[in-house]
Biopython code that builds the backbone (N, CA, C, O; Angstrom):
import numpy as np
from Bio.PDB.StructureBuilder import StructureBuilder

atoms = [
    (1, "LEU", "N", (52.022, 1.338, 73.263)),
    (1, "LEU", "CA", (51.676, 2.874, 73.850)),
    (1, "LEU", "C", (50.787, 3.770, 73.236)),
    (1, "LEU", "O", (49.761, 4.261, 73.708)),
    (2, "LEU", "N", (51.393, 3.958, 71.921)),
    (2, "LEU", "CA", (50.417, 4.774, 70.770)),
    (2, "LEU", "C", (49.072, 4.238, 70.765)),
    (2, "LEU", "O", (48.122, 4.973, 71.035)),
    (3, "GLY", "N", (48.913, 2.983, 70.474)),
    (3, "GLY", "CA", (48.245, 2.327, 70.071)),
    (3, "GLY", "C", (47.199, 1.589, 71.272)),
    (3, "GLY", "O", (46.175, 0.951, 71.027)),
    (4, "ASN", "N", (47.717, 1.848, 72.459)),
    (4, "ASN", "CA", (46.625, 1.496, 73.479)),
    (4, "ASN", "C", (46.577, 2.591, 74.206)),
    (4, "ASN", "O", (45.658, 3.271, 73.750)),
    (5, "ILE", "N", (47.303, 3.366, 75.493)),
    (5, "ILE", "CA", (46.949, 4.252, 76.052)),
    (5, "ILE", "C", (46.733, 5.622, 75.823)),
    (5, "ILE", "O", (45.992, 6.242, 76.587)),
    (6, "LEU", "N", (47.268, 6.164, 74.894)),
    (6, "LEU", "CA", (47.162, 7.448, 74.238)),
    (6, "LEU", "C", (45.400, 7.265, 73.585)),
    (6, "LEU", "O", (44.741, 8.266, 73.865)),
    (7, "PRO", "N", (44.757, 6.405, 72.959)),
    (7, "PRO", "CA", (43.705, 6.493, 72.171)),
    (7, "PRO", "C", (42.576, 6.629, 73.686)),
    (7, "PRO", "O", (41.716, 7.502, 73.807)),
    (8, "LEU", "N", (42.910, 5.386, 74.849)),
    (8, "LEU", "CA", (41.987, 5.616, 75.678)),
    (8, "LEU", "C", (42.550, 7.154, 76.485)),
    (8, "LEU", "O", (41.590, 7.921, 76.557)),
    (9, "LEU", "N", (43.266, 7.499, 76.824)),
    (9, "LEU", "CA", (43.325, 8.875, 77.378)),
    (9, "LEU", "C", (42.208, 9.780, 76.330)),
    (9, "LEU", "O", (41.215, 10.401, 76.709)),
    (10, "LEU", "N", (42.714, 9.636, 74.925)),
    (10, "LEU", "CA", (42.033, 10.772, 74.001)),
    (10, "LEU", "C", (39.968, 10.598, 74.595)),
    (10, "LEU", "O", (39.121, 11.433, 74.915)),
    (11, "ILE", "N", (39.963, 9.031, 74.465)),
    (11, "ILE", "CA", (38.225, 9.078, 74.673)),
    (11, "ILE", "C", (37.550, 9.701, 76.292)),
    (11, "ILE", "O", (36.555, 10.365, 76.585)),
    (12, "TYR", "N", (38.514, 9.174, 76.969)),
    (12, "TYR", "CA", (37.914, 9.421, 78.315)),
    (12, "TYR", "C", (38.394, 10.965, 79.300)),
    (12, "TYR", "O", (38.067, 11.301, 80.438)),
    (13, "TYR", "N", (39.191, 11.572, 78.382)),
    (13, "TYR", "CA", (39.468, 13.036, 79.502)),
    (13, "TYR", "C", (38.621, 13.796, 78.409)),
    (13, "TYR", "O", (38.710, 13.757, 77.182)),
    (14, "PRO", "N", (37.753, 14.513, 79.253)),
    (14, "PRO", "CA", (36.678, 15.345, 79.005)),
    (14, "PRO", "C", (36.564, 16.172, 77.987)),
    (14, "PRO", "O", (35.689, 16.337, 77.137)),
    (15, "LYS", "N", (37.966, 16.857, 78.286)),
    (15, "LYS", "CA", (38.487, 17.903, 76.950)),
    (15, "LYS", "C", (38.436, 17.495, 75.616)),
    (15, "LYS", "O", (38.486, 18.248, 74.643)),
    (16, "THR", "N", (38.353, 16.506, 75.603)),
    (16, "THR", "CA", (38.860, 15.755, 74.343)),
    (16, "THR", "C", (37.727, 14.799, 73.635)),
    (16, "THR", "O", (37.908, 13.888, 72.828)),
    (17, "ALA", "N", (36.541, 15.281, 74.176)),
    (17, "ALA", "CA", (35.381, 14.407, 73.729)),
    (17, "ALA", "C", (34.373, 15.349, 72.894)),
    (17, "ALA", "O", (33.296, 15.868, 73.188)),
    (18, "ASN", "N", (35.456, 15.354, 71.310)),
    (18, "ASN", "CA", (34.877, 15.515, 70.188)),
    (18, "ASN", "C", (34.591, 14.323, 69.146)),
    (18, "ASN", "O", (35.080, 13.274, 69.565)),
    (19, "THR", "N", (34.142, 14.227, 68.293)),
    (19, "THR", "CA", (34.376, 13.861, 67.267)),
    (19, "THR", "C", (36.212, 13.692, 66.407)),
    (19, "THR", "O", (36.631, 12.752, 65.731)),
    (20, "ARG", "N", (36.628, 14.447, 66.635)),
    (20, "ARG", "CA", (38.223, 14.896, 65.635)),
    (20, "ARG", "C", (39.048, 13.958, 66.809)),
    (20, "ARG", "O", (39.940, 13.147, 66.559)),
    (21, "TYR", "N", (38.597, 14.237, 67.916)),
    (21, "TYR", "CA", (39.608, 13.166, 68.550)),
    (21, "TYR", "C", (39.284, 12.029, 68.614)),
    (21, "TYR", "O", (40.191, 11.208, 68.479)),
    (22, "THR", "N", (37.981, 11.558, 68.826)),
    (22, "THR", "CA", (36.990, 10.111, 68.756)),
    (22, "THR", "C", (38.200, 9.348, 67.305)),
    (22, "THR", "O", (38.799, 8.275, 67.385)),
    (23, "VAL", "N", (38.225, 10.216, 66.259)),
    (23, "VAL", "CA", (38.890, 9.675, 64.824)),
    (23, "VAL", "C", (40.286, 9.542, 65.210)),
    (23, "VAL", "O", (40.938, 8.644, 64.677)),
    (24, "ALA", "N", (40.673, 10.081, 65.807)),
    (24, "ALA", "CA", (42.179, 9.985, 66.087)),
    (24, "ALA", "C", (42.564, 8.961, 67.135)),
    (24, "ALA", "O", (43.536, 8.217, 67.267)),
    (25, "ALA", "N", (41.703, 9.134, 67.681)),
    (25, "ALA", "CA", (41.979, 7.589, 68.567)),
    (25, "ALA", "C", (41.625, 6.176, 68.486)),
    (25, "ALA", "O", (41.910, 5.183, 69.155)),
    (26, "SER", "N", (40.733, 6.462, 67.195)),
    (26, "SER", "CA", (40.327, 5.260, 66.375)),
    (26, "SER", "C", (41.513, 4.886, 65.292)),
    (26, "SER", "O", (41.978, 3.747, 65.333)),
    (27, "MET", "N", (41.911, 5.649, 64.513)),
    (27, "MET", "CA", (43.185, 5.754, 63.889)),
    (27, "MET", "C", (44.226, 5.446, 64.503)),
    (27, "MET", "O", (44.928, 4.582, 63.977)),
    (28, "LEU", "N", (44.576, 5.916, 65.532)),
    (28, "LEU", "CA", (45.759, 5.010, 66.471)),
    (28, "LEU", "C", (45.794, 3.658, 66.918)),
    (28, "LEU", "O", (46.827, 3.030, 67.152)),
    (29, "VAL", "N", (44.469, 3.177, 67.042)),
    (29, "VAL", "CA", (43.904, 1.885, 67.327)),
    (29, "VAL", "C", (44.600, 1.074, 66.217)),
    (29, "VAL", "O", (45.435, 0.179, 66.349)),
    (30, "ILE", "N", (44.050, 1.605, 65.060)),
    (30, "ILE", "CA", (44.109, 0.876, 63.714)),
    (30, "ILE", "C", (45.680, 0.681, 63.410)),
    (30, "ILE", "O", (46.270, -0.261, 62.880)),
    (31, "LEU", "N", (46.153, 1.914, 63.937)),
    (31, "LEU", "CA", (47.767, 2.002, 63.717)),
    (31, "LEU", "C", (49.022, 0.629, 64.745)),
    (31, "LEU", "O", (50.026, -0.076, 64.636)),
    (32, "GLY", "N", (48.023, 1.025, 65.582)),
    (32, "GLY", "CA", (48.792, 0.164, 66.749)),
    (32, "GLY", "C", (48.673, -1.286, 66.562)),
    (32, "GLY", "O", (49.451, -2.161, 66.941)),
    (33, "GLY", "N", (47.450, -1.411, 65.843)),
    (33, "GLY", "CA", (47.284, -2.688, 64.949)),
    (33, "GLY", "C", (48.348, -3.492, 64.297)),
    (33, "GLY", "O", (48.992, -4.514, 64.532)),
    (34, "PHE", "N", (48.253, -2.586, 63.376)),
    (34, "PHE", "CA", (49.262, -2.959, 62.497)),
    (34, "PHE", "C", (50.705, -2.987, 62.756)),
    (34, "PHE", "O", (51.469, -3.555, 61.976)),
    (35, "ALA", "N", (51.203, -2.257, 64.072)),
    (35, "ALA", "CA", (52.352, -2.207, 64.805)),
    (35, "ALA", "C", (52.531, -3.685, 65.209)),
    (35, "ALA", "O", (53.616, -4.193, 64.926)),
    (36, "PHE", "N", (51.650, -4.401, 65.803)),
    (36, "PHE", "CA", (51.758, -5.141, 66.728)),
    (36, "PHE", "C", (51.790, -6.637, 65.485)),
    (36, "PHE", "O", (52.716, -7.446, 65.446)),
    (37, "LEU", "N", (50.919, -6.669, 64.850)),
    (37, "LEU", "CA", (51.180, -7.223, 63.460)),
    (37, "LEU", "C", (52.347, -7.350, 62.462)),
    (37, "LEU", "O", (52.502, -8.241, 61.627)),
    (38, "TYR", "N", (53.082, -6.362, 62.690)),
    (38, "TYR", "CA", (54.471, -5.980, 61.846)),
    (38, "TYR", "C", (55.848, -6.456, 62.875)),
    (38, "TYR", "O", (56.986, -6.817, 62.578)),
    (39, "VAL", "N", (55.283, -6.303, 63.955)),
    (39, "VAL", "CA", (56.554, -6.671, 65.077)),
    (39, "VAL", "C", (56.512, -8.307, 65.669)),
    (39, "VAL", "O", (57.405, -8.850, 66.320)),
    (40, "PHE", "N", (54.877, -9.063, 65.134)),
    (40, "PHE", "CA", (55.029, -10.219, 65.866)),
    (40, "PHE", "C", (55.482, -11.200, 64.010)),
    (40, "PHE", "O", (55.858, -12.372, 64.038)),
    (41, "VAL", "N", (55.360, -10.571, 62.906)),
    (41, "VAL", "CA", (55.486, -11.355, 61.733)),
    (41, "VAL", "C", (57.290, -11.565, 61.774)),
    (41, "VAL", "O", (58.006, -12.567, 61.762)),
    (42, "ILE", "N", (57.639, -9.707, 61.839)),
    (42, "ILE", "CA", (58.935, -9.908, 61.188)),
    (42, "ILE", "C", (59.570, -10.096, 62.396)),
    (42, "ILE", "O", (60.659, -9.552, 62.211)),
    (43, "GLY", "N", (59.558, -10.606, 63.716)),
    (43, "GLY", "CA", (59.854, -11.186, 64.676)),
    (43, "GLY", "C", (60.617, -12.373, 64.650)),
    (43, "GLY", "O", (61.808, -12.593, 64.872)),
    (44, "GLY", "N", (59.756, -13.020, 64.359)),
    (44, "GLY", "CA", (59.319, -14.501, 63.675)),
    (44, "GLY", "C", (60.337, -14.926, 62.637)),
    (44, "GLY", "O", (60.905, -16.012, 62.525)),
    (45, "GLN", "N", (60.439, -13.867, 61.927)),
    (45, "GLN", "CA", (60.916, -14.098, 60.782)),
    (45, "GLN", "C", (62.615, -14.159, 61.190)),
    (45, "GLN", "O", (63.469, -15.026, 61.006)),
    (46, "ALA", "N", (62.654, -12.764, 61.851)),
    (46, "ALA", "CA", (64.136, -12.439, 62.054)),
    (46, "ALA", "C", (65.122, -13.469, 63.181)),
    (46, "ALA", "O", (66.350, -13.380, 63.173)),
    (47, "TYR", "N", (64.532, -14.232, 63.926)),
    (47, "TYR", "CA", (64.379, -15.184, 65.116)),
    (47, "TYR", "C", (63.874, -16.316, 65.219)),
    (47, "TYR", "O", (63.534, -16.785, 66.305)),
    (48, "PRO", "N", (63.722, -17.060, 63.854)),
    (48, "PRO", "CA", (63.090, -18.399, 64.160)),
    (48, "PRO", "C", (63.281, -19.466, 65.228)),
    (48, "PRO", "O", (64.422, -19.624, 65.662)),
    (49, "LEU", "N", (62.487, -20.063, 65.604)),
    (49, "LEU", "CA", (62.647, -21.174, 66.376)),
    (49, "LEU", "C", (63.195, -22.433, 65.988)),
    (49, "LEU", "O", (62.653, -23.072, 65.086)),
    (50, "ASN", "N", (64.422, -22.947, 66.695)),
    (50, "ASN", "CA", (64.954, -23.773, 66.547)),
    (50, "ASN", "C", (64.235, -25.198, 66.806)),
    (50, "ASN", "O", (64.173, -25.437, 68.012)),
    (51, "ILE", "N", (63.881, -25.837, 66.288)),
    (51, "ILE", "CA", (62.640, -26.887, 66.498)),
    (51, "ILE", "C", (63.299, -28.200, 66.768)),
    (51, "ILE", "O", (62.894, -28.948, 67.657)),
    (52, "PHE", "N", (64.331, -28.480, 65.988)),
    (52, "PHE", "CA", (65.030, -29.583, 66.353)),
    (52, "PHE", "C", (66.624, -29.092, 66.601)),
    (52, "PHE", "O", (67.402, -28.745, 65.713)),
    (53, "PRO", "N", (66.834, -29.142, 67.707)),
    (53, "PRO", "CA", (68.385, -28.346, 68.052)),
    (53, "PRO", "C", (69.055, -29.411, 67.818)),
    (53, "PRO", "O", (68.548, -30.530, 67.731)),
    (54, "GLY", "N", (70.250, -29.153, 67.697)),
    (54, "GLY", "CA", (71.460, -29.928, 66.561)),
    (54, "GLY", "C", (71.240, -30.949, 65.453)),
    (54, "GLY", "O", (71.961, -31.896, 65.140)),
    (55, "TYR", "N", (70.276, -30.615, 65.017)),
    (55, "TYR", "CA", (69.837, -31.724, 63.558)),
    (55, "TYR", "C", (69.479, -29.957, 62.733)),
    (55, "TYR", "O", (69.205, -28.835, 63.159)),
    (56, "GLN", "N", (69.712, -30.658, 61.246)),
    (56, "GLN", "CA", (69.584, -29.786, 60.163)),
    (56, "GLN", "C", (68.449, -30.234, 59.645)),
    (56, "GLN", "O", (68.404, -31.462, 59.566)),
    (57, "VAL", "N", (67.462, -29.626, 59.243)),
    (57, "VAL", "CA", (65.810, -29.909, 58.737)),
    (57, "VAL", "C", (66.175, -29.649, 57.126)),
    (57, "VAL", "O", (66.524, -28.537, 56.731)),
    (58, "SER", "N", (66.082, -30.518, 56.463)),
    (58, "SER", "CA", (65.868, -30.658, 54.905)),
    (58, "SER", "C", (65.251, -31.560, 54.257)),
    (58, "SER", "O", (65.143, -32.684, 54.747)),
    (59, "SER", "N", (64.886, -31.351, 53.407)),
    (59, "SER", "CA", (63.951, -32.535, 52.200)),
    (59, "SER", "C", (64.474, -32.338, 50.941)),
    (59, "SER", "O", (65.393, -31.533, 50.791)),
    (60, "SER", "N", (63.948, -33.061, 49.865)),
    (60, "SER", "CA", (64.169, -33.332, 48.732)),
    (60, "SER", "C", (63.484, -32.017, 47.997)),
    (60, "SER", "O", (64.015, -31.428, 47.056)),
    (61, "PHE", "N", (62.194, -31.653, 48.598)),
    (61, "PHE", "CA", (61.303, -31.152, 47.718)),
    (61, "PHE", "C", (61.669, -29.432, 48.009)),
    (61, "PHE", "O", (61.395, -28.802, 49.031)),
    (62, "ALA", "N", (62.423, -28.884, 46.677)),
    (62, "ALA", "CA", (62.432, -27.686, 46.632)),
    (62, "ALA", "C", (63.086, -26.851, 47.324)),
    (62, "ALA", "O", (62.707, -25.686, 47.209)),
    (63, "ASP", "N", (64.282, -27.123, 48.278)),
    (63, "ASP", "CA", (64.669, -26.682, 49.377)),
    (63, "ASP", "C", (65.171, -24.951, 49.095)),
    (63, "ASP", "O", (64.188, -25.661, 48.880)),
    (64, "GLY", "N", (65.436, -24.105, 48.965)),
    (64, "GLY", "CA", (65.827, -22.929, 48.852)),
    (64, "GLY", "C", (65.127, -22.117, 47.607)),
    (64, "GLY", "O", (65.568, -21.099, 47.074)),
    (65, "GLN", "N", (63.876, -22.855, 47.268)),
    (65, "GLN", "CA", (63.746, -21.946, 46.074)),
    (65, "GLN", "C", (62.292, -21.453, 46.199)),
    (65, "GLN", "O", (61.330, -22.127, 46.568)),
    (66, "ILE", "N", (62.300, -20.359, 45.885)),
    (66, "ILE", "CA", (60.686, -19.370, 46.130)),
    (66, "ILE", "C", (59.676, -20.174, 45.224)),
    (66, "ILE", "O", (59.832, -20.443, 44.033)),
    (67, "ALA", "N", (58.552, -20.518, 46.073)),
    (67, "ALA", "CA", (57.364, -21.431, 45.243)),
    (67, "ALA", "C", (56.327, -20.405, 45.136)),
    (67, "ALA", "O", (56.135, -19.465, 45.907)),
    (68, "THR", "N", (55.375, -20.864, 43.563)),
    (68, "THR", "CA", (54.754, -19.598, 43.762)),
    (68, "THR", "C", (53.128, -20.370, 44.164)),
    (68, "THR", "O", (52.983, -21.586, 44.291)),
    (69, "TYR", "N", (52.086, -19.407, 44.305)),
    (69, "TYR", "CA", (51.056, -19.780, 44.875)),
    (69, "TYR", "C", (50.260, -19.405, 44.450)),
    (69, "TYR", "O", (50.279, -18.237, 44.063)),
    (70, "HIS", "N", (49.165, -20.186, 44.301)),
    (70, "HIS", "CA", (47.679, -19.475, 43.484)),
    (70, "HIS", "C", (46.488, -19.685, 44.426)),
    (70, "HIS", "O", (46.404, -20.913, 44.408)),
    (71, "PRO", "N", (45.695, -19.329, 45.087)),
    (71, "PRO", "CA", (44.764, -19.783, 45.982)),
    (71, "PRO", "C", (43.392, -20.124, 45.228)),
    (71, "PRO", "O", (42.697, -19.266, 44.683)),
    (72, "SER", "N", (43.080, -21.574, 45.273)),
    (72, "SER", "CA", (41.666, -21.847, 44.935)),
    (72, "SER", "C", (40.711, -21.893, 44.548)),
    (72, "SER", "O", (40.532, -20.814, 45.113)),
    (73, "LEU", "N", (39.617, -22.122, 44.000)),
    (73, "LEU", "CA", (38.305, -21.073, 44.116)),
    (73, "LEU", "C", (37.846, -21.749, 45.664)),
    (73, "LEU", "O", (37.092, -21.074, 46.365)),
    (74, "TYR", "N", (38.166, -22.647, 45.997)),
    (74, "TYR", "CA", (37.790, -23.209, 47.367)),
    (74, "TYR", "C", (38.089, -22.634, 48.423)),
    (74, "TYR", "O", (37.233, -22.787, 49.293)),
    (75, "GLU", "N", (38.913, -22.058, 48.701)),
    (75, "GLU", "CA", (40.178, -20.876, 49.104)),
    (75, "GLU", "C", (39.551, -19.370, 49.629)),
    (75, "GLU", "O", (39.584, -18.644, 50.623)),
    (76, "PHE", "N", (38.862, -19.425, 48.034)),
    (76, "PHE", "CA", (38.046, -18.064, 48.227)),
    (76, "PHE", "C", (36.783, -17.849, 48.952)),
    (76, "PHE", "O", (36.302, -17.125, 49.824)),
    (77, "LEU", "N", (36.503, -18.748, 48.233)),
    (77, "LEU", "CA", (35.283, -19.011, 48.808)),
    (77, "LEU", "C", (34.787, -19.340, 50.427)),
    (77, "LEU", "O", (33.734, -18.971, 50.948)),
    (78, "LEU", "N", (36.035, -20.263, 51.133)),
    (78, "LEU", "CA", (36.037, -20.416, 52.306)),
    (78, "LEU", "C", (36.419, -18.479, 53.213)),
    (78, "LEU", "O", (36.030, -18.207, 54.349)),
    (79, "GLY", "N", (37.020, -17.736, 52.529)),
    (79, "GLY", "CA", (37.437, -16.534, 52.652)),
    (79, "GLY", "C", (35.646, -15.412, 52.885)),
    (79, "GLY", "O", (35.188, -14.788, 53.842)),
    (80, "PHE", "N", (35.017, -15.731, 51.076)),
    (80, "PHE", "CA", (34.061, -14.870, 51.194)),
    (80, "PHE", "C", (32.793, -15.748, 51.962)),
    (80, "PHE", "O", (31.694, -15.211, 51.826)),
    (81, "GLY", "N", (32.805, -16.824, 52.626)),
    (81, "GLY", "CA", (32.176, -17.029, 53.133)),
    (81, "GLY", "C", (32.201, -16.979, 54.823)),
    (81, "GLY", "O", (31.197, -17.142, 55.516)),
    (82, "GLY", "N", (33.569, -16.719, 55.341)),
    (82, "GLY", "CA", (33.947, -15.789, 56.546)),
    (82, "GLY", "C", (33.504, -14.574, 56.852)),
    (82, "GLY", "O", (33.105, -14.063, 57.899)),
    (83, "LEU", "N", (33.698, -14.042, 55.310)),
    (83, "LEU", "CA", (32.758, -12.443, 55.544)),
    (83, "LEU", "C", (31.680, -12.350, 55.505)),
    (83, "LEU", "O", (31.159, -11.351, 56.001)),
    (84, "ALA", "N", (30.569, -13.768, 54.649)),
    (84, "ALA", "CA", (29.121, -13.459, 55.056)),
    (84, "ALA", "C", (29.111, -13.602, 56.004)),
    (84, "ALA", "O", (28.359, -12.887, 56.667)),
    (85, "ILE", "N", (30.006, -14.700, 56.740)),
    (85, "ILE", "CA", (29.172, -14.986, 58.568)),
    (85, "ILE", "C", (29.299, -14.104, 59.515)),
    (85, "ILE", "O", (28.649, -14.229, 60.554)),
    (86, "ALA", "N", (30.414, -12.748, 59.262)),
    (86, "ALA", "CA", (30.742, -12.005, 59.769)),
    (86, "ALA", "C", (29.414, -10.655, 59.495)),
    (86, "ALA", "O", (29.110, -9.700, 60.210)),
    (87, "PHE", "N", (28.942, -11.049, 58.345)),
    (87, "PHE", "CA", (28.005, -9.673, 57.979)),
    (87, "PHE", "C", (27.029, -10.264, 58.672)),
    (87, "PHE", "O", (26.773, -9.648, 59.707)),
    (88, "VAL", "N", (26.305, -11.343, 58.477)),
    (88, "VAL", "CA", (24.929, -11.774, 59.366)),
    (88, "VAL", "C", (25.309, -12.111, 60.489)),
    (88, "VAL", "O", (24.424, -12.945, 60.677)),
    (89, "ILE", "N", (25.812, -12.142, 61.256)),
    (89, "ILE", "CA", (25.987, -12.295, 62.764)),
    (89, "ILE", "C", (25.767, -10.637, 63.053)),
    (89, "ILE", "O", (24.794, -10.241, 63.695)),
    (90, "THR", "N", (26.824, -9.689, 62.481)),
    (90, "THR", "CA", (26.313, -7.861, 62.754)),
    (90, "THR", "C", (25.117, -7.639, 62.690)),
    (90, "THR", "O", (24.565, -6.995, 63.582)),
    (91, "THR", "N", (24.186, -8.304, 61.217)),
    (91, "THR", "CA", (23.268, -7.473, 60.813)),
    (91, "THR", "C", (21.786, -8.057, 61.556)),
    (91, "THR", "O", (20.742, -7.415, 61.674)),
    (92, "VAL", "N", (22.011, -9.259, 61.940)),
    (92, "VAL", "CA", (21.350, -10.108, 62.550)),
    (92, "VAL", "C", (21.249, -9.411, 64.704)),
    (92, "VAL", "O", (20.157, -9.123, 65.194)),
    (93, "SER", "N", (22.282, -9.331, 65.345)),
    (93, "SER", "CA", (22.707, -8.496, 66.231)),
    (93, "SER", "C", (22.233, -7.197, 66.594)),
    (93, "SER", "O", (21.790, -6.655, 67.607)),
    (94, "ALA", "N", (22.524, -6.838, 65.204)),
    (94, "ALA", "CA", (21.853, -5.095, 65.602)),
    (94, "ALA", "C", (20.611, -5.351, 65.615)),
    (94, "ALA", "O", (20.183, -4.937, 66.692)),
    (95, "TYR", "N", (19.740, -5.833, 64.977)),
    (95, "TYR", "CA", (18.364, -6.022, 64.614)),
    (95, "TYR", "C", (17.802, -6.439, 66.227)),
    (95, "TYR", "O", (17.046, -5.804, 66.962)),
    (96, "VAL", "N", (18.372, -7.530, 66.409)),
    (96, "VAL", "CA", (17.780, -8.202, 67.911)),
    (96, "VAL", "C", (18.401, -7.618, 69.265)),
    (96, "VAL", "O", (17.865, -7.695, 70.370)),
    (97, "LEU", "N", (19.513, -7.076, 69.001)),
    (97, "LEU", "CA", (19.675, -6.510, 70.557)),
    (97, "LEU", "C", (19.504, -5.087, 70.150)),
    (97, "LEU", "O", (20.086, -4.407, 70.995)),
    (98, "ASN", "N", (18.878, -4.208, 69.086)),
    (98, "ASN", "CA", (18.187, -3.028, 69.092)),
    (98, "ASN", "C", (19.536, -1.808, 69.464)),
    (98, "ASN", "O", (19.527, -0.818, 70.195)),
    (99, "PHE", "N", (20.447, -2.314, 68.738)),
    (99, "PHE", "CA", (21.738, -0.747, 68.483)),
    (99, "PHE", "C", (21.329, 0.090, 67.887)),
    (99, "PHE", "O", (21.975, 1.138, 67.885)),
    (100, "MET", "N", (20.192, 0.015, 67.185)),
    (100, "MET", "CA", (20.082, 1.328, 66.089)),
    (100, "MET", "C", (18.868, 1.794, 66.358)),
    (100, "MET", "O", (17.855, 1.133, 66.585)),
    (101, "PRO", "N", (19.048, 3.479, 66.313)),
    (101, "PRO", "CA", (18.090, 4.225, 66.970)),
    (101, "PRO", "C", (16.752, 4.101, 66.636)),
    (101, "PRO", "O", (16.687, 3.659, 65.489)),
    (102, "GLN", "N", (15.659, 4.288, 67.111)),
    (102, "GLN", "CA", (14.310, 3.920, 66.804)),
    (102, "GLN", "C", (13.205, 5.054, 66.323)),
    (102, "GLN", "O", (12.014, 4.867, 66.070)),
    (103, "ASP", "N", (14.035, 6.408, 66.270)),
    (103, "ASP", "CA", (13.285, 7.470, 66.013)),
    (103, "ASP", "C", (12.288, 7.535, 64.966)),
    (103, "ASP", "O", (12.503, 6.770, 64.025)),
    (104, "LYS", "N", (11.031, 8.409, 64.876)),
    (104, "LYS", "CA", (10.025, 8.143, 64.282)),
    (104, "LYS", "C", (10.731, 9.162, 62.905)),
    (104, "LYS", "O", (11.617, 10.005, 63.046)),
    (105, "PRO", "N", (10.057, 8.794, 61.633)),
    (105, "PRO", "CA", (10.629, 8.974, 60.844)),
    (105, "PRO", "C", (10.133, 10.989, 60.512)),
    (105, "PRO", "O", (8.941, 11.108, 60.797)),
    (106, "HIS", "N", (10.511, 11.856, 60.213)),
    (106, "HIS", "CA", (10.287, 13.468, 60.105)),
    (106, "HIS", "C", (9.082, 13.246, 58.446)),
    (106, "HIS", "O", (9.026, 12.523, 57.451)),
    (107, "ILE", "N", (8.496, 14.137, 58.923)),
    (107, "ILE", "CA", (7.403, 14.275, 57.966)),
    (107, "ILE", "C", (7.547, 15.716, 57.634)),
    (107, "ILE", "O", (7.583, 16.525, 58.561)),
    (108, "ALA", "N", (7.631, 16.114, 56.407)),
    (108, "ALA", "CA", (7.934, 17.729, 56.068)),
    (108, "ALA", "C", (6.441, 18.221, 55.961)),
    (108, "ALA", "O", (5.541, 17.585, 55.411)),
    (109, "ASP", "N", (6.334, 19.267, 56.479)),
    (109, "ASP", "CA", (5.073, 20.120, 56.456)),
    (109, "ASP", "C", (4.857, 20.384, 55.028)),
    (109, "ASP", "O", (3.897, 21.062, 54.663)),
]
sb = StructureBuilder()
sb.init_structure("model")
sb.init_model(0)
sb.init_chain("A")
sb.init_seg("    ")
for serial, (resi, resn, name, xyz) in enumerate(atoms, 1):
    if name == "N":
        sb.init_residue(resn, " ", resi, " ")
    sb.init_atom(name, np.array(xyz, "f"), 0.0, 1.0, " ", f" {name:<3s}", serial, name[0])
structure = sb.get_structure()
């Protein structure tokens, strides 16, 4: 509710059409996204799926132990590559679709 409905009301209501309310609406959307992620992750951990009903799943590979994890160089490069692709797509689309204003430069007298 606070991450969906209230930001829409803040943006579309004529009396709240200023920068302060727009920033507040943006922050509420971000907080709503984090709340959704929290509910999604914690809900999955609190009530895990019973994949094989009537059976107990076990293995001989370190059951019940907390494993350490260190991402490899390739995983870091995949992450940075994804960010680079998103940046290139944003830059090219802003250039091609003319999102940026085309004002003439101001020349001082």
